N, C-alpha and C positions, 0 to 999 in steps of 0.2 A: 555351687560346690567348691570348697577350697582345694587348692592344689596340694596333692600329696605325691611325692616321688621317693624312690628308694634306690640306694646303692647296695647291690647284693652280690658281693664277691664270695668266692669259695676259698676256704682256708687250706690251700694246697701248696703253699710256699710263699715266697716274697710277692708282694703286690706290685705288679708291673706298672710302669709310669703311665701306660695307656689306661689302666684301671683308675689311676688317680685322676686322669682327665675326665673319665666317665663320671666319677664322683663329683668333680668340679662342676661339670655341666648340669648335673642334677641339683647340686647345691645352689648354683646361680639361678636356675629356673625357679626353684622354690623361693629364694629370696626376692626375685623379681616380682613374683606374684603373691607375696605374703603367705606362702605355703609352708609345708612341713617336709623336712629332709630326714629320711629314715635309713638306718644301717641295718640290713638283714644279712645274716651269715647263712649261706647256702651250703651246708655240709652234709648233704644227703649221700654223697659218694664217699663212704667211710674208708674205702680202699685208698683214696688219694689224700686223706686227711693228714696234715703235717703239724705236729705239735709246735706251738708258738706262733703259728701263722695268724690265728685270730687276733692275738695280742699285737702282732706286727701291724695288722690292718688298722686297728684302733689307734695305735701310736702314730701311724703315718697320717691318718686323718687329723689328729690333734696337732701334729707338727705343721701341717699345711694350713691349719685354721678352718678346715671343713668339718666343723663339729656338728654331729647329727642332733636333731631335736628329739628323736626317738631311736631306740634300737638296742642292740647288744651292748651293755655297758653304759647305756644312757637312759634306760627306763622307757615308760610309755604305756598307753592303754590298749595296745593292740598286740601285745606279746603272747607267748614267747616269740622272740625275734631270731632265735637260732633254730634252723629247720629240724635238727635232730631232736629238739624238744617238742616237736609238733607231730610226731609219728601217728598218734591216734587220730588226729584231725585228717590226715591224708587218707588213712584207711577208710574212714567214714565216707569221704567224698569219692574215693575210687569205687567203692561198692555202690554208692548212689548212682554213679555214672553207668555201672552195669545194669542197675535196675531200670534206668531210663532208656536202655537199649543203645547206648553210645560207646560201650566198652564191653569187653568179654574176658573170660578166664582162659588162660593158655597154660597147658601142662607140659609142653615140650621141654626136654632137658637141654642144658647147654651142649652136651655131646651130640644129641640128635640134631640140633640146629647147626652145629659145626659140620656134621656129616652132609647136611643139605647144602651148605656153602661150598663144600668140597666137590659135591656132585653136580651142582648147578652154578654156573658162572653168574655173578651179579644177583644171587638169590636175595630176595626181599620178602619179608613177612607182610603181605598186603592182601587186597581183595582177590587177587589172582591165585594166591597160594594158600590162603587160610583154610580153604575147604579141605585140603589134603593134609592138614596138620592136626595136632592134638589140642583142640580148644573147644570151648562151649558152643561155638557156632557150627562145628563140624561133628561133634560127638553127640550121641543120644543123651537126653536129659538125665536118665538114671545113671549113666556112666559118669557124667559130669558131677552129679551129686555124690557118687561113690568116691570120686577123686577128691572132692572137697572134704568129705567126711574122714577120709583116710589120713589127711594131713600131708599129702604129697605136695612137693614144691609147686607153687602156682604163681603166675604173674597175671596182672591185669593189663590188657592192651586196649588202646584206643581203636574203635571201629570206624575206619574212614570209609565213607560212602562215596561211590563213584559219581562223576558227572556234576560236581559242584565247582563253581567259580568262587574262589576265596579272595576277596578284595581286602587289601590292607592299605588304609590311607595313612601313609607315612609322612610325618611332618617335615622330614628332610628330603625324601626321595619321591614324594608324590604318590600316585596310585600304583600299587604293586599287586599283580594278579598271579595267583597260583591255581593250578588245576589239581583237584583232589585225587584224580586217577593216577597222578604221579607220586603220591605220598605213601609212605609205609605206615603200618599200624604200630605206632610207637608204644613201647612198654611204659606204663604209667606208675604201676606199683610193682616193685621187685619181689623176688621170692623171700627175701629177708624182711619183708614188711616195710622197707624204706621206699619212698617215692623216687621217681626220676625227676630230673630238673623240670620237665614239662608239666607234670601234675603239680608239684610243689609250688612252682612259680605262679601258676594260674590261681590256685587256691589261695595262696598267701596274698597275691596282689588284690584279689577280690575281698578277702576278709579284712585286709589292712586298708581298704579304701583307696588304693593307688589310682591316681587319675591319669598319670603320664608315665610311660616306660621309656626311659632314655638309656640306650645301651649300645654296645658295639655292633658294627654291621655283620659280624660273624653270626649273630643271632637272627638275622633277617629270615633265612630259610625256615627256621623253627617257628616263625610267627604264624605260618599257615596252620600248623597243628594247634597252636595256642588259640587261634580264632575258632577252630573246630571245638576245642574244649569249652570256650565261652558259650558257643552255641549249644553244645551238649548239656551244659548245666543250666541253660536258660538265662545267662548273665550278659547277653549281648548289649543290653541297654546301659550296663555299667562298665563295659569293656573300656580299659584305658586307651588313650591315644598313644601311638608308637612313634618313636624317633630313633633311627639307627645311625650311629655316628660313623664317620669315615675312619679308615685305618690310619695309624701312625706308621709311616714308612721309614725304611732305613735311611741313613744320611745321604746315600747316593740316589735315593728315591726309588729304588727297585726292590719291591717286596716288603712284607710286614716287619717292623722292628721287633727283634727278638732279644731275649736275655743274653744270648751269646754275642750279640753285636756290641754290647758294652765292653767286653774284653777285646774284641776285634778292633774297635775304634778308640779304645782308651777313654771311655766315658761312662757315666752311670746311666742305667735305664730303670732304676728302682728309686723310690723316694728315700728309703733308709737302707743302710747296709744290712745284708743278710748273711748270717754265718751258717753254712751248711755243714754236712758231715765231712765233706772233702773240699780242698781249695777250689776244685772245678765247680762245686755247687755253692760257692760263696761269692757274693757280689758287693761292690761298693754302692753307696747311695748318694743322692743329691745332697742330703744333709751332711754326711761325713766328707764329701768332696769340698764342702764349704759354701754351698748355696744358701742364701737367705730363703725362707719359705715363701715370702712375698714375691721374690723374683721367680721362683719355681712356678708358682701359680700363674703369674703374668705370662710367662713363656708358654705354659701348657694351654692357657685359654686361647691363644692365637694359633694353636695347632689344630686347625679345622674350623675355627670360627673367625669371622671378621666383623669389626664394629661398624662398618659402613663409613669409616672416616680414616684419616691418616694417623690418628692417635695410637700410640703403642704402649705407653706406660699407664697402667691402671691399678688402682688399689682394689682390694677385694670388693669393697662397697661400690666402687665405680663400675667394676665388671658386672655386678648384679644389676645395676641400673641400666647398663648398656646391652646386656645379654638378650638375645632372642634366638629361638630355634631356627627361625627363617633365615638367619645369617650363617648357619652351619653349612659347610660345603659338602658336596657329594663325593668328591674325589679325595684320595688319600693326601695326608699332610706330611711333608718330609721333616724328619727329626734333625733340625739344624742345630748342632751343639754349639757352633760358634755364636749363633744368635742367643742361645741360653747363657753363654759366657757374657755376652754384651749386656743382657738384662741384669745379670748379677753385678757386673761392674757398676751399672747405673744405680742400682738399688743401694749398693754399698756407699757410693758417693753421696747419695741423698738421705742416708740414714743418720740420725743424730748420734753424736759421739758417745753419749751416755748409753745408748742402746748397743752400739758397736762394742763398747767396753764389756758389756755383759756377754757378748758372743766371744770376745777374745779371752776372757778370764779362764774358762776351762782349758783352752788351748795353751795358755801360758802356764797354768797350774800343772798340766801334764808334762811340761818341760822343766818344771822347778823354777820358773821365772817369777819375778815380783808381780803382784796382782792388785796393788792398791788402786782404788777407783780413779783418783786424779791422774796417776801415771798412765793407766790404760786409756783414758780419754785423750791424753796428749798423743799417745801412740796412734789412736784412731784418727785424730786430726791430721797427723803427719802423713799417714800411709793410705788413707781411704781413696785418694785420687790415683794411687799407683798399684792397687791390688785387684785381682780378679775374684779370688776365693778367700774365705775367712782365714784358713790356715796360712795364707800368704803374710798376714800381719806378723806372725811369729817365725815364719820361715824366710821369706824375702827380707823382712825387717828384723831379723834376729839380732842385728848389731845394736838395736835399741834396748835389748835385754841383757846382752852379754858382750864381752870383748870380741873384736874382729877376729874371724877365723883365718881368712886368707885375704891377701891384697891383690888388686889387679896390677900385676907386675908389668904388663905391656904398657898400661897407662902411666905407671911410675917412671918407666924408662923414657917416656915421652915428656913428662912434666918435671922430673927431678933434675936439678943441677947442683952438684956438690958445692958450688959457690954460694948456694942459698942457705947452707947450714947455719952460719952465724945469725943471719936474719931470722931464720925459723926459730932458733933458740931464743932470740930476743922476743919474738912474737909470742912464744909460749909464756914468757914472763909477763908480758902485757896482758894476755888473756887471764892469767892467774889473778890479776889485780882488778878486773872489771867488776864493778858493783853499781847497781844491782845486776845480777847475771841474767839479763834479759836480751832478747834478740836485737832490739834497736841499739842498746848500749854496746853489745859485742860487735855489731856491724860497724858502728861509729869508731870504735877503738881500732878495728882492723883496717878500715879505710884510712884513718889518720896515720897508722903505722906505714901503710903502703905509700902514702904521699911523702912522708918524712924520709923514707928509704928508697924513693924512686923506683918502686916496684909496681908492676901492672897486676890487675886482677887475675890475669891468666897465669901469673907466677905464683900466686898464693892460694886462691880459692880452690882450685882443683886439688892441691895438696892437703888442704884442710878437710875436704870431703873424703879423700882417700884415707886420711888418718882416722877419721871418725867412723866411716862405714866400710872401708876397704874397696869401695866401688864408686864409679862416677854416677851411678844411678842412685835415686833416693831423694829424700826431702831436701828442702832448703837447708843449707849448712848451718846457719845461725839458729834456726828453729830446732834443728837436731841437737845442737850443743846445749840448748836450754833443757831439753828433755833428758839428756844424759846427765846434766848437772855439771857444775864447774870443776869439781875434783876429778870426775871421770873424763871430762873433756881434756883437761890438762894431762892426765895420765895417758890418754890415747895419743895425744900429740907427741909426748915424750917417747912412748913405745914406738911410734912410727919413725921417729928420728933414730932410735936405736936399730930399728929394722933396716934403715938405710946404712 
């Protein structure tokens, strides 16, 4: 049987970076085994549905390169892939489970159940309490039929039998055992006709031929109910294998990483920016912060999985070849944002200048800067060793696009000597005459000038750098002059002299 895995997020807002890691591990597992990666949108909880969230999920997957083979927006033979479009399917299977004796109708109103919770601490709808409640296991058959015929609100609950050992062979955690006597009778079909996660998840995984369920560890407790559902339907032979992923922890390693941690620690925890109704509900994204998608994926892959070697830099194809569920850890993985920055720096440094130019162009356009290809490639070449994020090209390296805003006055006080003015004026005239205006020719002219005028490199080169960039940081001064061009270089040198 060929491998089929699914990423099944709910469209309840921005997709957390932990969700992207879940999608990544599913994608890598599918690619490793020549299988199929499916996107399913689990929108059965209509009260939590957020407009735009589904589109956000799809855009995030495309940006990271985790493009599904099937699913919402991608087609396929096992659709529909949006659960709200599969309502009739779930109703059919819920009633089938009742007929098989593994589920039952319950007529208790929300108010009645709330009263029970108020009267009884830790009230649970289960084998101990169901006999005293309004359901088809406790009520006479004629009353049950009367309730069904009347159109009264009804839910379908899973009938959990006592005394069962429920074994889950988890590919990450080994053998996990649950006792059925400790489980509640989960609602499978709600009064509005929509399924709960538990029913929809199992029915969809079965009908879509899912072979492996790779998801976050928060779903591990629910797996006991899911196994009972597979048993109830008689689908145990085709039940998928489970792998529950470790949590992504806060940067300090204490507790699960949350969306609020982004604001607290000044870092993104979503793949893309999310604009909510209020500033408090709006969040930056890895993309808008200036991460390359390849760096983001590489960073996420190593949050919970290890390759069994010291290798850290992987392309997506290399990750797929190296990936194995057996190398996923059980304990939580700390969200080390400094490591994410390091990955991005490395990827920028090793990305072709033509590709970087494509990333820089929209950033430059937004500021009204020039955007011709050759120039942006030169900017990329000069700055790629010095930046961490993509916006740094036009922010830290703004002086390549427009005149210097501010000069490092402390450094000017250290380096400038008024007695240098005549020599500096003469040097400007020499630079004006350099042809062709290329780095070796400029350097040769400056070196010759220094020798003829008994000047040291420390007398001249720092001043040239300050004149062109305003700071001692930045690219090689002669390379920078070439990118600026002869006219702009001369103009900046003259402006610097006037500033003095």
